[in-house]
Structure formats: structure tokens, C-alpha cells
PDB file of N, CA, C and O in Angstrom:
ATOM      1  N   MET A   1      21.988 -25.189   6.689  1.00  0.00           N
ATOM      2  CA  MET A   1      20.740 -24.585   7.609  1.00  0.00           C
ATOM      3  C   MET A   1      19.564 -25.474   7.121  1.00  0.00           C
ATOM      4  O   MET A   1      19.213 -25.724   5.967  1.00  0.00           O
ATOM      5  N   ASN A   2      19.008 -25.916   8.399  1.00  0.00           N
ATOM      6  CA  ASN A   2      17.794 -26.691   8.201  1.00  0.00           C
ATOM      7  C   ASN A   2      16.765 -25.640   8.384  1.00  0.00           C
ATOM      8  O   ASN A   2      16.826 -24.736   9.217  1.00  0.00           O
ATOM      9  N   ARG A   3      15.740 -25.858   7.461  1.00  0.00           N
ATOM     10  CA  ARG A   3      14.383 -25.125   7.535  1.00  0.00           C
ATOM     11  C   ARG A   3      13.412 -25.469   8.380  1.00  0.00           C
ATOM     12  O   ARG A   3      12.987 -26.623   8.435  1.00  0.00           O
ATOM     13  N   VAL A   4      12.967 -24.495   9.124  1.00  0.00           N
ATOM     14  CA  VAL A   4      11.976 -24.953  10.121  1.00  0.00           C
ATOM     15  C   VAL A   4      10.475 -24.809   9.450  1.00  0.00           C
ATOM     16  O   VAL A   4      10.068 -23.805   8.866  1.00  0.00           O
ATOM     17  N   TYR A   5       9.826 -25.893   9.639  1.00  0.00           N
ATOM     18  CA  TYR A   5       8.529 -25.833   9.238  1.00  0.00           C
ATOM     19  C   TYR A   5       7.425 -25.328  10.299  1.00  0.00           C
ATOM     20  O   TYR A   5       7.173 -25.932  11.342  1.00  0.00           O
ATOM     21  N   ASN A   6       6.812 -24.152   9.892  1.00  0.00           N
ATOM     22  CA  ASN A   6       6.119 -23.615  10.693  1.00  0.00           C
ATOM     23  C   ASN A   6       4.432 -23.583  10.252  1.00  0.00           C
ATOM     24  O   ASN A   6       3.977 -22.894   9.340  1.00  0.00           O
ATOM     25  N   PHE A   7       3.673 -24.469  11.103  1.00  0.00           N
ATOM     26  CA  PHE A   7       2.264 -24.604  10.916  1.00  0.00           C
ATOM     27  C   PHE A   7       1.402 -23.849  11.793  1.00  0.00           C
ATOM     28  O   PHE A   7       0.219 -24.163  11.927  1.00  0.00           O
ATOM     29  N   SER A   8       1.859 -22.994  12.325  1.00  0.00           N
ATOM     30  CA  SER A   8       1.017 -22.132  13.259  1.00  0.00           C
ATOM     31  C   SER A   8       0.037 -21.281  12.639  1.00  0.00           C
ATOM     32  O   SER A   8       0.177 -21.114  11.428  1.00  0.00           O
ATOM     33  N   ALA A   9      -1.028 -20.647  13.271  1.00  0.00           N
ATOM     34  CA  ALA A   9      -1.963 -19.900  12.918  1.00  0.00           C
ATOM     35  C   ALA A   9      -1.463 -18.533  12.122  1.00  0.00           C
ATOM     36  O   ALA A   9      -2.131 -18.031  11.217  1.00  0.00           O
ATOM     37  N   GLY A  10      -0.500 -18.128  12.474  1.00  0.00           N
ATOM     38  CA  GLY A  10       0.249 -16.892  12.026  1.00  0.00           C
ATOM     39  C   GLY A  10       0.821 -16.845  10.770  1.00  0.00           C
ATOM     40  O   GLY A  10       0.296 -17.282   9.746  1.00  0.00           O
ATOM     41  N   PRO A  11       1.984 -16.273  10.859  1.00  0.00           N
ATOM     42  CA  PRO A  11       2.873 -16.312   9.573  1.00  0.00           C
ATOM     43  C   PRO A  11       3.474 -17.686   9.183  1.00  0.00           C
ATOM     44  O   PRO A  11       4.006 -18.283  10.119  1.00  0.00           O
ATOM     45  N   SER A  12       3.488 -18.237   8.099  1.00  0.00           N
ATOM     46  CA  SER A  12       3.974 -19.626   7.734  1.00  0.00           C
ATOM     47  C   SER A  12       5.265 -19.377   6.877  1.00  0.00           C
ATOM     48  O   SER A  12       5.715 -18.245   6.696  1.00  0.00           O
ATOM     49  N   MET A  13       5.822 -20.506   6.368  1.00  0.00           N
ATOM     50  CA  MET A  13       6.843 -20.634   5.613  1.00  0.00           C
ATOM     51  C   MET A  13       6.534 -19.993   4.300  1.00  0.00           C
ATOM     52  O   MET A  13       5.425 -20.058   3.770  1.00  0.00           O
ATOM     53  N   LEU A  14       7.500 -19.412   3.833  1.00  0.00           N
ATOM     54  CA  LEU A  14       7.564 -18.789   2.300  1.00  0.00           C
ATOM     55  C   LEU A  14       8.774 -19.646   1.543  1.00  0.00           C
ATOM     56  O   LEU A  14       9.870 -19.919   2.033  1.00  0.00           O
ATOM     57  N   PRO A  15       8.329 -19.967   0.333  1.00  0.00           N
ATOM     58  CA  PRO A  15       9.301 -20.795  -0.473  1.00  0.00           C
ATOM     59  C   PRO A  15      10.802 -20.021  -0.550  1.00  0.00           C
ATOM     60  O   PRO A  15      10.834 -18.790  -0.547  1.00  0.00           O
ATOM     61  N   GLU A  16      11.848 -20.694  -0.609  1.00  0.00           N
ATOM     62  CA  GLU A  16      13.212 -20.274  -0.756  1.00  0.00           C
ATOM     63  C   GLU A  16      13.188 -19.050  -1.909  1.00  0.00           C
ATOM     64  O   GLU A  16      13.706 -17.939  -1.795  1.00  0.00           O
ATOM     65  N   LYS A  17      12.497 -19.539  -2.961  1.00  0.00           N
ATOM     66  CA  LYS A  17      12.638 -18.643  -4.233  1.00  0.00           C
ATOM     67  C   LYS A  17      12.161 -17.291  -3.815  1.00  0.00           C
ATOM     68  O   LYS A  17      12.777 -16.304  -4.217  1.00  0.00           O
ATOM     69  N   VAL A  18      11.160 -17.166  -3.077  1.00  0.00           N
ATOM     70  CA  VAL A  18      10.485 -15.950  -2.671  1.00  0.00           C
ATOM     71  C   VAL A  18      11.187 -15.169  -1.677  1.00  0.00           C
ATOM     72  O   VAL A  18      10.996 -13.961  -1.543  1.00  0.00           O
ATOM     73  N   LEU A  19      12.001 -15.848  -0.974  1.00  0.00           N
ATOM     74  CA  LEU A  19      12.730 -15.110   0.208  1.00  0.00           C
ATOM     75  C   LEU A  19      14.017 -14.681  -0.499  1.00  0.00           C
ATOM     76  O   LEU A  19      14.553 -13.650  -0.093  1.00  0.00           O
ATOM     77  N   LYS A  20      14.606 -15.395  -1.568  1.00  0.00           N
ATOM     78  CA  LYS A  20      15.663 -14.992  -2.171  1.00  0.00           C
ATOM     79  C   LYS A  20      15.401 -13.734  -3.098  1.00  0.00           C
ATOM     80  O   LYS A  20      16.261 -12.863  -3.222  1.00  0.00           O
ATOM     81  N   GLU A  21      14.219 -13.677  -3.721  1.00  0.00           N
ATOM     82  CA  GLU A  21      13.821 -12.637  -4.626  1.00  0.00           C
ATOM     83  C   GLU A  21      13.585 -11.276  -3.450  1.00  0.00           C
ATOM     84  O   GLU A  21      14.002 -10.149  -3.719  1.00  0.00           O
ATOM     85  N   CYS A  22      12.919 -11.567  -2.247  1.00  0.00           N
ATOM     86  CA  CYS A  22      12.927 -10.460  -1.649  1.00  0.00           C
ATOM     87  C   CYS A  22      14.196  -9.796  -1.170  1.00  0.00           C
ATOM     88  O   CYS A  22      14.334  -8.580  -1.038  1.00  0.00           O
ATOM     89  N   ALA A  23      15.234 -10.842  -0.888  1.00  0.00           N
ATOM     90  CA  ALA A  23      16.585 -10.214  -0.419  1.00  0.00           C
ATOM     91  C   ALA A  23      17.106  -9.681  -1.398  1.00  0.00           C
ATOM     92  O   ALA A  23      17.700  -8.674  -1.012  1.00  0.00           O
ATOM     93  N   GLU A  24      17.224  -9.857  -2.745  1.00  0.00           N
ATOM     94  CA  GLU A  24      17.561  -9.239  -3.912  1.00  0.00           C
ATOM     95  C   GLU A  24      17.009  -7.897  -3.894  1.00  0.00           C
ATOM     96  O   GLU A  24      17.795  -6.960  -4.034  1.00  0.00           O
ATOM     97  N   GLN A  25      15.733  -7.661  -3.737  1.00  0.00           N
ATOM     98  CA  GLN A  25      15.073  -6.415  -3.968  1.00  0.00           C
ATOM     99  C   GLN A  25      15.106  -5.505  -2.734  1.00  0.00           C
ATOM    100  O   GLN A  25      14.601  -4.383  -2.766  1.00  0.00           O
ATOM    101  N   MET A  26      15.725  -6.019  -1.612  1.00  0.00           N
ATOM    102  CA  MET A  26      15.579  -5.293  -0.283  1.00  0.00           C
ATOM    103  C   MET A  26      16.326  -3.902  -0.441  1.00  0.00           C
ATOM    104  O   MET A  26      15.742  -2.887  -0.061  1.00  0.00           O
ATOM    105  N   MET A  27      17.661  -3.815  -1.017  1.00  0.00           N
ATOM    106  CA  MET A  27      18.398  -2.758  -1.072  1.00  0.00           C
ATOM    107  C   MET A  27      17.899  -1.662  -2.364  1.00  0.00           C
ATOM    108  O   MET A  27      17.938  -0.433  -2.306  1.00  0.00           O
ATOM    109  N   ASN A  28      17.465  -2.440  -3.431  1.00  0.00           N
ATOM    110  CA  ASN A  28      17.036  -1.647  -4.533  1.00  0.00           C
ATOM    111  C   ASN A  28      15.734  -2.360  -5.163  1.00  0.00           C
ATOM    112  O   ASN A  28      15.853  -3.356  -5.876  1.00  0.00           O
ATOM    113  N   TYR A  29      14.628  -1.854  -4.890  1.00  0.00           N
ATOM    114  CA  TYR A  29      13.484  -2.446  -5.460  1.00  0.00           C
ATOM    115  C   TYR A  29      13.202  -1.960  -6.892  1.00  0.00           C
ATOM    116  O   TYR A  29      13.013  -0.766  -7.123  1.00  0.00           O
ATOM    117  N   ASN A  30      13.180  -2.847  -7.791  1.00  0.00           N
ATOM    118  CA  ASN A  30      12.906  -2.612  -9.207  1.00  0.00           C
ATOM    119  C   ASN A  30      13.893  -1.485  -9.792  1.00  0.00           C
ATOM    120  O   ASN A  30      13.529  -0.852 -10.783  1.00  0.00           O
ATOM    121  N   GLY A  31      15.103  -1.233  -9.209  1.00  0.00           N
ATOM    122  CA  GLY A  31      16.116  -0.093  -9.711  1.00  0.00           C
ATOM    123  C   GLY A  31      15.456   1.295  -9.098  1.00  0.00           C
ATOM    124  O   GLY A  31      15.596   2.349  -9.718  1.00  0.00           O
ATOM    125  N   SER A  32      14.889   1.254  -8.124  1.00  0.00           N
ATOM    126  CA  SER A  32      14.690   2.502  -7.499  1.00  0.00           C
ATOM    127  C   SER A  32      15.648   3.006  -6.737  1.00  0.00           C
ATOM    128  O   SER A  32      15.567   4.199  -6.444  1.00  0.00           O
ATOM    129  N   GLY A  33      16.559   2.357  -6.337  1.00  0.00           N
ATOM    130  CA  GLY A  33      17.738   2.859  -5.468  1.00  0.00           C
ATOM    131  C   GLY A  33      17.312   2.743  -4.000  1.00  0.00           C
ATOM    132  O   GLY A  33      18.065   3.254  -3.171  1.00  0.00           O
ATOM    133  N   MET A  34      16.132   2.097  -3.552  1.00  0.00           N
ATOM    134  CA  MET A  34      15.871   2.025  -2.266  1.00  0.00           C
ATOM    135  C   MET A  34      14.984   0.942  -1.862  1.00  0.00           C
ATOM    136  O   MET A  34      14.410   0.490  -2.852  1.00  0.00           O
ATOM    137  N   SER A  35      14.646   0.342  -0.754  1.00  0.00           N
ATOM    138  CA  SER A  35      13.813  -0.737  -0.548  1.00  0.00           C
ATOM    139  C   SER A  35      12.180  -0.148  -0.396  1.00  0.00           C
ATOM    140  O   SER A  35      12.005   1.056  -0.207  1.00  0.00           O
ATOM    141  N   VAL A  36      11.300  -0.863  -0.470  1.00  0.00           N
ATOM    142  CA  VAL A  36      10.012  -0.634  -0.601  1.00  0.00           C
ATOM    143  C   VAL A  36       9.766   0.047   0.866  1.00  0.00           C
ATOM    144  O   VAL A  36       8.905   0.922   0.955  1.00  0.00           O
ATOM    145  N   MET A  37      10.543  -0.363   2.056  1.00  0.00           N
ATOM    146  CA  MET A  37      10.233   0.087   3.399  1.00  0.00           C
ATOM    147  C   MET A  37      10.869   1.345   3.498  1.00  0.00           C
ATOM    148  O   MET A  37      10.712   1.926   4.572  1.00  0.00           O
ATOM    149  N   GLU A  38      11.612   1.954   2.554  1.00  0.00           N
ATOM    150  CA  GLU A  38      12.237   3.243   2.697  1.00  0.00           C
ATOM    151  C   GLU A  38      11.514   4.346   1.913  1.00  0.00           C
ATOM    152  O   GLU A  38      11.872   5.504   2.127  1.00  0.00           O
ATOM    153  N   MET A  39      10.471   4.096   0.970  1.00  0.00           N
ATOM    154  CA  MET A  39       9.869   4.786   0.030  1.00  0.00           C
ATOM    155  C   MET A  39       8.709   5.381   0.429  1.00  0.00           C
ATOM    156  O   MET A  39       8.046   4.719   1.227  1.00  0.00           O
ATOM    157  N   SER A  40       8.224   6.568   0.063  1.00  0.00           N
ATOM    158  CA  SER A  40       7.036   7.022   0.156  1.00  0.00           C
ATOM    159  C   SER A  40       5.930   6.254  -0.077  1.00  0.00           C
ATOM    160  O   SER A  40       6.030   5.440  -0.995  1.00  0.00           O
ATOM    161  N   HIS A  41       4.783   6.316   0.592  1.00  0.00           N
ATOM    162  CA  HIS A  41       3.560   5.599   0.213  1.00  0.00           C
ATOM    163  C   HIS A  41       2.838   6.569  -0.875  1.00  0.00           C
ATOM    164  O   HIS A  41       1.743   6.185  -1.283  1.00  0.00           O
ATOM    165  N   ARG A  42       3.294   7.649  -1.322  1.00  0.00           N
ATOM    166  CA  ARG A  42       2.926   8.568  -2.282  1.00  0.00           C
ATOM    167  C   ARG A  42       3.641   8.531  -3.552  1.00  0.00           C
ATOM    168  O   ARG A  42       3.348   9.263  -4.498  1.00  0.00           O
ATOM    169  N   SER A  43       4.768   7.498  -3.568  1.00  0.00           N
ATOM    170  CA  SER A  43       5.626   7.753  -4.780  1.00  0.00           C
ATOM    171  C   SER A  43       5.227   6.820  -5.751  1.00  0.00           C
ATOM    172  O   SER A  43       4.601   5.813  -5.419  1.00  0.00           O
ATOM    173  N   LYS A  44       5.588   7.101  -7.154  1.00  0.00           N
ATOM    174  CA  LYS A  44       5.291   6.503  -8.338  1.00  0.00           C
ATOM    175  C   LYS A  44       5.392   4.914  -8.256  1.00  0.00           C
ATOM    176  O   LYS A  44       4.587   4.118  -8.738  1.00  0.00           O
ATOM    177  N   VAL A  45       6.636   4.601  -7.491  1.00  0.00           N
ATOM    178  CA  VAL A  45       6.894   3.158  -7.457  1.00  0.00           C
ATOM    179  C   VAL A  45       6.042   2.358  -6.626  1.00  0.00           C
ATOM    180  O   VAL A  45       5.623   1.260  -6.992  1.00  0.00           O
ATOM    181  N   TYR A  46       5.741   2.940  -5.381  1.00  0.00           N
ATOM    182  CA  TYR A  46       5.009   2.428  -4.514  1.00  0.00           C
ATOM    183  C   TYR A  46       3.395   2.479  -4.684  1.00  0.00           C
ATOM    184  O   TYR A  46       2.621   1.768  -4.043  1.00  0.00           O
ATOM    185  N   ASP A  47       3.032   3.411  -5.625  1.00  0.00           N
ATOM    186  CA  ASP A  47       1.618   3.506  -6.297  1.00  0.00           C
ATOM    187  C   ASP A  47       1.390   2.268  -7.178  1.00  0.00           C
ATOM    188  O   ASP A  47       0.356   1.604  -7.101  1.00  0.00           O
ATOM    189  N   ALA A  48       2.384   1.988  -8.006  1.00  0.00           N
ATOM    190  CA  ALA A  48       2.469   0.900  -8.959  1.00  0.00           C
ATOM    191  C   ALA A  48       2.295  -0.531  -8.320  1.00  0.00           C
ATOM    192  O   ALA A  48       1.625  -1.421  -8.843  1.00  0.00           O
ATOM    193  N   ILE A  49       2.999  -0.652  -7.089  1.00  0.00           N
ATOM    194  CA  ILE A  49       2.574  -1.658  -6.129  1.00  0.00           C
ATOM    195  C   ILE A  49       1.444  -1.926  -5.914  1.00  0.00           C
ATOM    196  O   ILE A  49       0.934  -3.011  -6.193  1.00  0.00           O
ATOM    197  N   ILE A  50       0.780  -0.827  -5.296  1.00  0.00           N
ATOM    198  CA  ILE A  50      -0.592  -0.888  -4.780  1.00  0.00           C
ATOM    199  C   ILE A  50      -1.732  -1.041  -5.990  1.00  0.00           C
ATOM    200  O   ILE A  50      -2.807  -1.563  -5.697  1.00  0.00           O
ATOM    201  N   VAL A  51      -1.501  -0.608  -7.269  1.00  0.00           N
ATOM    202  CA  VAL A  51      -2.405  -0.685  -8.389  1.00  0.00           C
ATOM    203  C   VAL A  51      -2.309  -2.216  -8.662  1.00  0.00           C
ATOM    204  O   VAL A  51      -3.344  -2.880  -8.722  1.00  0.00           O
ATOM    205  N   GLU A  52      -0.969  -2.839  -8.845  1.00  0.00           N
ATOM    206  CA  GLU A  52      -0.892  -4.264  -9.192  1.00  0.00           C
ATOM    207  C   GLU A  52      -1.629  -5.222  -8.304  1.00  0.00           C
ATOM    208  O   GLU A  52      -2.300  -6.149  -8.757  1.00  0.00           O
ATOM    209  N   THR A  53      -1.467  -4.940  -6.864  1.00  0.00           N
ATOM    210  CA  THR A  53      -1.699  -5.771  -5.959  1.00  0.00           C
ATOM    211  C   THR A  53      -3.362  -5.739  -5.939  1.00  0.00           C
ATOM    212  O   THR A  53      -3.912  -6.828  -5.770  1.00  0.00           O
ATOM    213  N   LYS A  54      -4.101  -4.698  -6.082  1.00  0.00           N
ATOM    214  CA  LYS A  54      -5.404  -4.444  -6.065  1.00  0.00           C
ATOM    215  C   LYS A  54      -5.955  -5.347  -7.250  1.00  0.00           C
ATOM    216  O   LYS A  54      -6.881  -6.139  -7.075  1.00  0.00           O
ATOM    217  N   GLN A  55      -5.297  -5.163  -8.501  1.00  0.00           N
ATOM    218  CA  GLN A  55      -5.774  -5.856  -9.654  1.00  0.00           C
ATOM    219  C   GLN A  55      -5.692  -7.326  -9.373  1.00  0.00           C
ATOM    220  O   GLN A  55      -6.632  -8.066  -9.664  1.00  0.00           O
ATOM    221  N   ARG A  56      -4.573  -7.773  -8.804  1.00  0.00           N
ATOM    222  CA  ARG A  56      -4.330  -9.248  -8.583  1.00  0.00           C
ATOM    223  C   ARG A  56      -5.341  -9.769  -7.734  1.00  0.00           C
ATOM    224  O   ARG A  56      -5.837 -10.855  -8.032  1.00  0.00           O
ATOM    225  N   LEU A  57      -5.809  -9.023  -6.490  1.00  0.00           N
ATOM    226  CA  LEU A  57      -6.659  -9.378  -5.661  1.00  0.00           C
ATOM    227  C   LEU A  57      -8.021  -9.404  -6.242  1.00  0.00           C
ATOM    228  O   LEU A  57      -8.853 -10.211  -5.827  1.00  0.00           O
ATOM    229  N   ARG A  58      -8.326  -8.428  -7.327  1.00  0.00           N
ATOM    230  CA  ARG A  58      -9.701  -8.605  -8.127  1.00  0.00           C
ATOM    231  C   ARG A  58      -9.661  -9.583  -9.009  1.00  0.00           C
ATOM    232  O   ARG A  58     -10.794  -9.825  -9.426  1.00  0.00           O
ATOM    233  N   ASP A  59      -8.786 -10.296  -9.506  1.00  0.00           N
ATOM    234  CA  ASP A  59      -8.749 -11.290 -10.332  1.00  0.00           C
ATOM    235  C   ASP A  59      -8.694 -12.650  -9.523  1.00  0.00           C
ATOM    236  O   ASP A  59      -9.375 -13.524 -10.059  1.00  0.00           O
ATOM    237  N   VAL A  60      -8.140 -12.988  -8.527  1.00  0.00           N
ATOM    238  CA  VAL A  60      -8.024 -14.010  -7.750  1.00  0.00           C
ATOM    239  C   VAL A  60      -9.405 -14.249  -7.035  1.00  0.00           C
ATOM    240  O   VAL A  60      -9.957 -15.349  -7.019  1.00  0.00           O
ATOM    241  N   MET A  61      -9.926 -13.078  -6.427  1.00  0.00           N
ATOM    242  CA  MET A  61     -11.108 -13.274  -5.635  1.00  0.00           C
ATOM    243  C   MET A  61     -12.312 -12.782  -6.367  1.00  0.00           C
ATOM    244  O   MET A  61     -13.459 -12.809  -5.922  1.00  0.00           O
ATOM    245  N   ASN A  62     -11.949 -12.340  -7.510  1.00  0.00           N
ATOM    246  CA  ASN A  62     -13.418 -11.979  -8.217  1.00  0.00           C
ATOM    247  C   ASN A  62     -14.100 -10.838  -7.642  1.00  0.00           C
ATOM    248  O   ASN A  62     -15.296 -10.903  -7.356  1.00  0.00           O
ATOM    249  N   ILE A  63     -13.314  -9.659  -7.432  1.00  0.00           N
ATOM    250  CA  ILE A  63     -13.920  -8.754  -6.810  1.00  0.00           C
ATOM    251  C   ILE A  63     -14.323  -7.645  -7.706  1.00  0.00           C
ATOM    252  O   ILE A  63     -13.428  -7.103  -8.355  1.00  0.00           O
ATOM    253  N   PRO A  64     -15.571  -7.223  -7.835  1.00  0.00           N
ATOM    254  CA  PRO A  64     -16.010  -6.477  -8.868  1.00  0.00           C
ATOM    255  C   PRO A  64     -15.514  -5.043  -8.606  1.00  0.00           C
ATOM    256  O   PRO A  64     -15.180  -4.631  -7.495  1.00  0.00           O
ATOM    257  N   GLU A  65     -15.498  -4.219  -9.913  1.00  0.00           N
ATOM    258  CA  GLU A  65     -15.054  -2.908  -9.858  1.00  0.00           C
ATOM    259  C   GLU A  65     -15.629  -1.925  -8.917  1.00  0.00           C
ATOM    260  O   GLU A  65     -14.962  -1.050  -8.364  1.00  0.00           O
ATOM    261  N   ASN A  66     -16.954  -2.116  -8.753  1.00  0.00           N
ATOM    262  CA  ASN A  66     -17.814  -1.214  -7.743  1.00  0.00           C
ATOM    263  C   ASN A  66     -17.497  -1.583  -6.462  1.00  0.00           C
ATOM    264  O   ASN A  66     -18.289  -1.137  -5.632  1.00  0.00           O
ATOM    265  N   TYR A  67     -16.315  -2.465  -5.885  1.00  0.00           N
ATOM    266  CA  TYR A  67     -16.048  -2.397  -4.674  1.00  0.00           C
ATOM    267  C   TYR A  67     -14.663  -1.619  -4.475  1.00  0.00           C
ATOM    268  O   TYR A  67     -13.837  -1.534  -5.385  1.00  0.00           O
ATOM    269  N   GLU A  68     -14.512  -1.154  -3.422  1.00  0.00           N
ATOM    270  CA  GLU A  68     -13.167  -0.548  -3.311  1.00  0.00           C
ATOM    271  C   GLU A  68     -12.148  -1.439  -2.388  1.00  0.00           C
ATOM    272  O   GLU A  68     -12.614  -1.808  -1.310  1.00  0.00           O
ATOM    273  N   ILE A  69     -10.970  -1.775  -2.664  1.00  0.00           N
ATOM    274  CA  ILE A  69     -10.158  -2.391  -1.796  1.00  0.00           C
ATOM    275  C   ILE A  69      -9.310  -1.566  -0.765  1.00  0.00           C
ATOM    276  O   ILE A  69      -8.593  -0.696  -1.260  1.00  0.00           O
ATOM    277  N   LEU A  70      -9.291  -1.710   0.545  1.00  0.00           N
ATOM    278  CA  LEU A  70      -8.658  -1.211   1.258  1.00  0.00           C
ATOM    279  C   LEU A  70      -7.461  -1.928   1.933  1.00  0.00           C
ATOM    280  O   LEU A  70      -7.530  -3.153   2.031  1.00  0.00           O
ATOM    281  N   PHE A  71      -6.506  -1.362   2.347  1.00  0.00           N
ATOM    282  CA  PHE A  71      -5.150  -1.960   3.042  1.00  0.00           C
ATOM    283  C   PHE A  71      -5.104  -1.216   4.169  1.00  0.00           C
ATOM    284  O   PHE A  71      -4.847  -0.015   4.094  1.00  0.00           O
ATOM    285  N   LEU A  72      -5.359  -1.857   5.413  1.00  0.00           N
ATOM    286  CA  LEU A  72      -5.455  -1.273   6.652  1.00  0.00           C
ATOM    287  C   LEU A  72      -4.541  -1.857   7.667  1.00  0.00           C
ATOM    288  O   LEU A  72      -4.364  -3.072   7.574  1.00  0.00           O
ATOM    289  N   GLN A  73      -3.921  -1.217   8.630  1.00  0.00           N
ATOM    290  CA  GLN A  73      -3.015  -1.858   9.548  1.00  0.00           C
ATOM    291  C   GLN A  73      -3.974  -2.430  10.785  1.00  0.00           C
ATOM    292  O   GLN A  73      -5.174  -2.207  10.950  1.00  0.00           O
ATOM    293  N   GLY A  74      -3.276  -3.059  11.425  1.00  0.00           N
ATOM    294  CA  GLY A  74      -4.111  -3.478  12.815  1.00  0.00           C
ATOM    295  C   GLY A  74      -4.198  -4.817  13.017  1.00  0.00           C
ATOM    296  O   GLY A  74      -4.176  -5.166  14.198  1.00  0.00           O
ATOM    297  N   GLY A  75      -4.294  -5.680  12.174  1.00  0.00           N
ATOM    298  CA  GLY A  75      -4.589  -7.056  12.304  1.00  0.00           C
ATOM    299  C   GLY A  75      -5.806  -7.373  12.836  1.00  0.00           C
ATOM    300  O   GLY A  75      -6.728  -6.566  12.723  1.00  0.00           O
ATOM    301  N   ALA A  76      -6.002  -8.682  13.541  1.00  0.00           N
ATOM    302  CA  ALA A  76      -7.215  -8.992  14.044  1.00  0.00           C
ATOM    303  C   ALA A  76      -7.754  -8.002  15.039  1.00  0.00           C
ATOM    304  O   ALA A  76      -8.970  -7.890  15.195  1.00  0.00           O
ATOM    305  N   SER A  77      -6.820  -7.220  15.771  1.00  0.00           N
ATOM    306  CA  SER A  77      -7.510  -6.725  16.862  1.00  0.00           C
ATOM    307  C   SER A  77      -8.146  -5.200  16.146  1.00  0.00           C
ATOM    308  O   SER A  77      -8.549  -4.345  16.935  1.00  0.00           O
ATOM    309  N   THR A  78      -8.195  -4.975  14.926  1.00  0.00           N
ATOM    310  CA  THR A  78      -8.795  -3.915  14.296  1.00  0.00           C
ATOM    311  C   THR A  78     -10.322  -4.413  14.047  1.00  0.00           C
ATOM    312  O   THR A  78     -11.130  -3.671  13.488  1.00  0.00           O
TER     313      THR A  78
END
């Protein structure tokens, strides 16, 4: 299969390594027995994802602790 290079303003290509890791985790995320798409946003496993993601954002973007990080749906139209 030939990979398509997507340079549009929307989603772009992901490295094959990332895609393969996602495929492996699709049916059983970190031994939870389900995919992230199936689990409750209130579960301990999902909460760990959010906590780690917020910390990574703080580290990469130098966001101070007195700022809250919100994850909102809606994209540019929100």
C-alpha cells in the first residue's frame, strides 16, 4: 500500500509507528479489556489518560498550575 501525504489544514499523516500502536490498543487499552472509545469518561483508566495529557500539555506549553486546561468538543465552530 502506498501512503498518501496529506498536507491540508485539517488532520495530517501520523507516523506508521503511532498508527500501529493505536491499532494494538484498539481492542484492549493498557490491559483494561476495552478500547478508549468504549470506556466511561469517569473510569480510573480514562482519568489517568486525562491527568497525563494535562501534565504533558503543561510541560510542553509551559502552562502554569494556576491555569485550568479544558478539553472541549466542537472544533473551530465552537
